[in-house]
N, CA, C and O atoms as CSV, one atom per row, in Angstrom:
chain,resi,resn,atom,element,x,y,z
A,1,MET,N,N,60.206,88.464,99.502
A,1,MET,CA,C,61.161,89.058,98.372
A,1,MET,C,C,60.460,89.706,97.800
A,1,MET,O,O,60.809,90.882,97.696
A,2,GLN,N,N,59.285,89.339,97.220
A,2,GLN,CA,C,58.268,90.194,96.267
A,2,GLN,C,C,57.836,91.357,97.101
A,2,GLN,O,O,57.570,92.335,96.402
A,3,ARG,N,N,57.692,91.540,98.346
A,3,ARG,CA,C,57.211,92.640,99.184
A,3,ARG,C,C,58.312,93.668,99.294
A,3,ARG,O,O,58.140,94.884,99.386
A,4,TRP,N,N,59.414,93.055,99.274
A,4,TRP,CA,C,60.819,93.734,99.735
A,4,TRP,C,C,61.210,94.800,97.865
A,4,TRP,O,O,61.598,95.954,97.681
A,5,SER,N,N,60.955,93.989,97.156
A,5,SER,CA,C,60.999,94.252,95.647
A,5,SER,C,C,59.742,95.535,95.398
A,5,SER,O,O,59.819,96.558,94.718
A,6,ALA,N,N,58.634,95.021,96.219
A,6,ALA,CA,C,57.430,96.052,95.567
A,6,ALA,C,C,57.785,97.398,96.432
A,6,ALA,O,O,57.500,98.560,96.143
A,7,GLY,N,N,58.462,96.924,97.536
A,7,GLY,CA,C,58.195,98.467,98.502
A,7,GLY,C,C,59.410,99.426,98.280
A,7,GLY,O,O,60.544,99.010,98.520
A,8,ASP,N,N,59.192,100.775,97.800
A,8,ASP,CA,C,59.632,101.621,97.109
A,8,ASP,C,C,60.348,101.820,98.633
A,8,ASP,O,O,61.416,101.227,98.786
A,9,ASP,N,N,59.961,102.412,99.479
A,9,ASP,CA,C,60.317,102.517,100.750
A,9,ASP,C,C,61.452,101.594,101.504
A,9,ASP,O,O,62.505,101.926,102.049
A,10,ASP,N,N,60.821,100.278,101.319
A,10,ASP,CA,C,61.714,99.331,101.710
A,10,ASP,C,C,63.217,99.525,101.190
A,10,ASP,O,O,64.198,99.752,101.898
A,11,ASP,N,N,63.176,99.365,99.597
A,11,ASP,CA,C,64.630,99.549,98.890
A,11,ASP,C,C,65.015,100.701,99.160
A,11,ASP,O,O,66.101,100.961,98.643
A,12,ASP,N,N,64.399,101.826,100.000
A,12,ASP,CA,C,65.003,102.882,100.147
A,12,ASP,C,C,65.649,102.846,101.641
A,12,ASP,O,O,66.673,103.434,101.988
A,13,ASP,N,N,64.877,102.081,102.384
A,13,ASP,CA,C,65.723,101.936,103.829
A,13,ASP,C,C,66.763,100.645,103.421
A,13,ASP,O,O,67.694,100.484,104.211
A,14,ASP,N,N,66.701,99.859,102.446
A,14,ASP,CA,C,67.915,98.542,102.731
A,14,ASP,C,C,68.785,99.855,101.817
A,14,ASP,O,O,69.889,100.003,102.341
A,15,ASP,N,N,68.659,100.464,101.063
A,15,ASP,CA,C,69.896,101.634,100.156
A,15,ASP,C,C,70.606,102.264,101.628
A,15,ASP,O,O,71.831,102.230,101.745
A,16,ASP,N,N,69.718,102.849,102.757
A,16,ASP,CA,C,70.115,103.570,103.317
A,16,ASP,C,C,70.857,102.489,104.615
A,16,ASP,O,O,71.972,102.760,105.061
A,17,ASP,N,N,70.189,101.466,105.031
A,17,ASP,CA,C,70.955,100.467,105.321
A,17,ASP,C,C,72.420,99.402,105.064
A,17,ASP,O,O,73.041,98.742,105.897
A,18,ASP,N,N,72.680,99.582,103.360
A,18,ASP,CA,C,73.595,99.233,102.864
A,18,ASP,C,C,74.641,100.490,103.122
A,18,ASP,O,O,75.660,100.133,103.713
A,19,ASP,N,N,74.585,101.726,102.827
A,19,ASP,CA,C,75.370,102.994,103.334
A,19,ASP,C,C,75.670,102.837,104.644
A,19,ASP,O,O,76.870,103.018,104.849
A,20,ASP,N,N,74.846,102.489,105.908
A,20,ASP,CA,C,75.572,102.272,106.783
A,20,ASP,C,C,76.403,101.194,107.127
A,20,ASP,O,O,77.267,101.283,108.000
A,21,ASP,N,N,76.107,99.867,106.274
A,21,ASP,CA,C,76.862,98.868,106.314
A,21,ASP,C,C,78.358,99.355,105.841
A,21,ASP,O,O,79.322,99.327,106.606
A,22,ASP,N,N,78.416,99.752,104.643
A,22,ASP,CA,C,79.184,100.648,103.742
A,22,ASP,C,C,80.202,101.202,104.773
A,22,ASP,O,O,81.382,100.853,104.804
A,23,ASP,N,N,79.538,102.247,105.755
A,23,ASP,CA,C,80.629,103.037,106.749
A,23,ASP,C,C,81.112,102.024,107.430
A,23,ASP,O,O,82.227,101.531,107.259
A,24,ASP,N,N,80.424,101.735,108.095
A,24,ASP,CA,C,80.770,100.497,109.233
A,24,ASP,C,C,81.672,99.664,108.638
A,24,ASP,O,O,82.704,99.528,109.296
A,25,ASP,N,N,81.615,98.931,107.389
A,25,ASP,CA,C,82.845,98.243,106.612
A,25,ASP,C,C,84.171,99.306,106.751
A,25,ASP,O,O,85.335,99.117,107.106
A,26,ASN,N,N,83.627,100.192,106.419
A,26,ASN,CA,C,85.024,101.510,105.903
A,26,ASN,C,C,85.685,101.778,107.157
A,26,ASN,O,O,86.902,101.940,107.233
A,27,ASP,N,N,84.663,101.841,108.439
A,27,ASP,CA,C,85.271,102.072,109.923
A,27,ASP,C,C,86.144,100.800,110.202
A,27,ASP,O,O,87.354,100.886,110.409
A,28,ASP,N,N,85.420,99.548,110.194
A,28,ASP,CA,C,86.226,98.324,110.130
A,28,ASP,C,C,87.476,98.305,109.396
A,28,ASP,O,O,88.469,97.762,109.880
A,29,GLY,N,N,87.490,98.919,108.148
A,29,GLY,CA,C,88.474,98.360,107.262
A,29,GLY,C,C,89.665,99.339,107.652
A,29,GLY,O,O,90.835,98.969,107.750
A,30,GLY,N,N,89.212,100.640,107.864
A,30,GLY,CA,C,90.187,101.490,108.644
A,30,GLY,C,C,90.954,100.775,109.928
A,30,GLY,O,O,92.161,100.539,109.864
A,31,GLY,N,N,90.270,100.491,110.943
A,31,GLY,CA,C,90.767,99.607,111.858
A,31,GLY,C,C,91.388,98.459,111.663
A,31,GLY,O,O,92.147,98.065,112.548
A,32,GLY,N,N,91.214,97.727,110.547
A,32,GLY,CA,C,91.981,96.379,110.088
A,32,GLY,C,C,93.383,96.935,109.228
A,32,GLY,O,O,94.520,96.476,109.127
A,33,GLY,N,N,92.745,98.090,108.698
A,33,GLY,CA,C,93.891,98.790,107.952
A,33,GLY,C,C,94.907,99.393,108.821
A,33,GLY,O,O,96.042,99.427,108.345
A,34,ILE,N,N,94.740,99.865,109.969
A,34,ILE,CA,C,95.510,100.552,110.874
A,34,ILE,C,C,96.452,99.029,111.385
A,34,ILE,O,O,97.650,98.761,111.303
A,35,VAL,N,N,95.475,98.390,111.827
A,35,VAL,CA,C,96.176,97.216,112.663
A,35,VAL,C,C,97.260,96.390,111.525
A,35,VAL,O,O,98.390,96.141,111.945
A,36,MET,N,N,96.880,95.951,110.013
A,36,MET,CA,C,98.141,95.281,108.943
A,36,MET,C,C,99.098,96.830,108.812
A,36,MET,O,O,100.175,96.723,108.227
A,37,MET,N,N,98.831,97.778,109.175
A,37,MET,CA,C,99.750,99.350,109.120
A,37,MET,C,C,101.092,98.824,110.076
A,37,MET,O,O,102.273,98.559,109.851
A,38,MET,N,N,100.104,98.836,111.386
A,38,MET,CA,C,101.213,98.333,112.323
A,38,MET,C,C,102.086,97.394,112.228
A,38,MET,O,O,103.295,97.519,112.425
A,39,MET,N,N,101.213,95.915,111.765
A,39,MET,CA,C,101.973,94.976,111.536
A,39,MET,C,C,102.923,94.906,110.194
A,39,MET,O,O,103.974,94.267,110.256
A,40,MET,N,N,102.620,95.427,109.245
A,40,MET,CA,C,103.860,95.729,108.235
A,40,MET,C,C,104.547,96.772,108.776
A,40,MET,O,O,105.628,96.815,108.190
A,41,MET,N,N,104.476,97.659,109.613
A,41,MET,CA,C,105.814,98.724,110.167
A,41,MET,C,C,106.485,97.343,110.831
A,41,MET,O,O,107.512,96.913,110.306
A,42,MET,N,N,105.969,96.716,111.867
A,42,MET,CA,C,106.556,95.875,112.642
A,42,MET,C,C,107.263,95.059,111.652
A,42,MET,O,O,108.463,95.065,111.926
A,43,MET,N,N,106.973,94.275,110.485
A,43,MET,CA,C,107.802,93.563,109.978
A,43,MET,C,C,108.641,94.343,108.867
A,43,MET,O,O,109.560,93.851,108.213
A,44,MET,N,N,108.183,95.579,108.776
A,44,MET,CA,C,109.421,96.190,108.242
A,44,MET,C,C,110.434,96.728,108.992
A,44,MET,O,O,111.333,97.272,108.350
A,45,MET,N,N,110.518,96.716,110.172
A,45,MET,CA,C,111.538,97.341,111.117
A,45,MET,C,C,112.090,95.756,111.769
A,45,MET,O,O,113.212,95.746,112.275
A,46,MET,N,N,111.455,94.728,111.747
A,46,MET,CA,C,112.332,93.383,111.807
A,46,MET,C,C,113.219,93.154,110.740
A,46,MET,O,O,114.340,92.659,110.853
A,47,MET,N,N,112.518,93.646,109.380
A,47,MET,CA,C,113.489,93.179,108.444
A,47,MET,C,C,114.738,93.928,108.319
A,47,MET,O,O,115.832,93.386,108.160
A,48,MET,N,N,114.507,95.435,108.409
A,48,MET,CA,C,115.575,96.356,108.242
A,48,MET,C,C,116.399,96.216,109.682
A,48,MET,O,O,117.415,96.909,109.727
A,49,MET,N,N,116.143,95.517,110.723
A,49,MET,CA,C,117.264,95.269,111.811
A,49,MET,C,C,117.975,93.933,111.522
A,49,MET,O,O,119.056,93.697,112.061
A,50,MET,N,N,117.243,92.826,110.467
A,50,MET,CA,C,118.011,92.043,110.597
A,50,MET,C,C,118.619,91.969,109.296
A,50,MET,O,O,119.316,91.001,108.992
A,51,THR,N,N,118.360,93.114,108.352
A,51,THR,CA,C,119.572,93.269,107.369
A,51,THR,C,C,120.562,93.747,107.661
A,51,THR,O,O,121.582,93.337,107.108
A,52,MET,N,N,120.660,95.097,108.924
A,52,MET,CA,C,121.538,96.091,109.201
A,52,MET,C,C,122.642,94.978,110.296
A,52,MET,O,O,123.801,95.082,110.700
A,53,ILE,N,N,121.615,94.008,110.452
A,53,ILE,CA,C,122.618,92.923,111.525
A,53,ILE,C,C,123.197,92.421,110.673
A,53,ILE,O,O,124.403,92.493,110.911
A,54,MET,N,N,122.917,91.761,109.457
A,54,MET,CA,C,123.259,90.688,108.447
A,54,MET,C,C,124.607,92.009,108.277
A,54,MET,O,O,125.686,91.772,108.820
A,55,MET,N,N,124.444,93.155,107.613
A,55,MET,CA,C,125.343,93.626,106.942
A,55,MET,C,C,126.644,94.071,107.778
A,55,MET,O,O,127.762,94.202,107.278
A,56,VAL,N,N,126.242,94.332,109.454
A,56,VAL,CA,C,126.947,94.130,110.343
A,56,VAL,C,C,127.989,93.414,110.553
A,56,VAL,O,O,129.170,93.643,110.812
A,57,MET,N,N,127.169,92.252,110.350
A,57,MET,CA,C,128.298,91.148,110.423
A,57,MET,C,C,129.032,90.401,109.010
A,57,MET,O,O,130.040,89.721,108.815
A,58,VAL,N,N,128.262,90.776,108.429
A,58,VAL,CA,C,129.299,90.684,107.105
A,58,VAL,C,C,130.628,91.726,106.582
A,58,VAL,O,O,131.615,91.604,105.856
A,59,VAL,N,N,129.908,92.964,107.545
A,59,VAL,CA,C,131.427,94.056,107.393
A,59,VAL,C,C,132.291,93.490,108.168
A,59,VAL,O,O,133.416,93.408,107.675
A,60,VAL,N,N,132.105,92.886,109.664
A,60,VAL,CA,C,132.862,92.362,110.488
A,60,VAL,C,C,133.811,91.092,109.946
A,60,VAL,O,O,135.020,91.024,109.726
A,61,VAL,N,N,132.933,90.305,109.850
A,61,VAL,CA,C,133.760,89.327,109.088
A,61,VAL,C,C,134.566,89.554,108.023
A,61,VAL,O,O,135.464,88.725,107.882
A,62,VAL,N,N,134.496,90.632,107.053
A,62,VAL,CA,C,135.105,91.237,106.141
A,62,VAL,C,C,136.538,92.113,106.468
A,62,VAL,O,O,137.633,92.283,105.930
A,63,VAL,N,N,135.936,92.483,107.498
A,63,VAL,CA,C,137.102,93.707,108.216
A,63,VAL,C,C,138.277,92.593,108.874
A,63,VAL,O,O,139.493,92.503,108.705
A,64,VAL,N,N,137.341,91.839,109.663
A,64,VAL,CA,C,138.412,90.675,110.469
A,64,VAL,C,C,138.904,89.605,109.800
A,64,VAL,O,O,139.646,88.807,110.372
């Protein structure tokens, strides 16, 4: 740890690695975000379909 703290170049390399890791995390986060968005969209579509079906059932019951 002392060598890393003493070496300025090592610190710079660590900073670069951290930046790369952040970029990778952002990319992975973007992929995860896209997957989560797809899952959220599917959930929203399912909820909308369920609400529409419930509304239709209520209307049919009320009318009939």
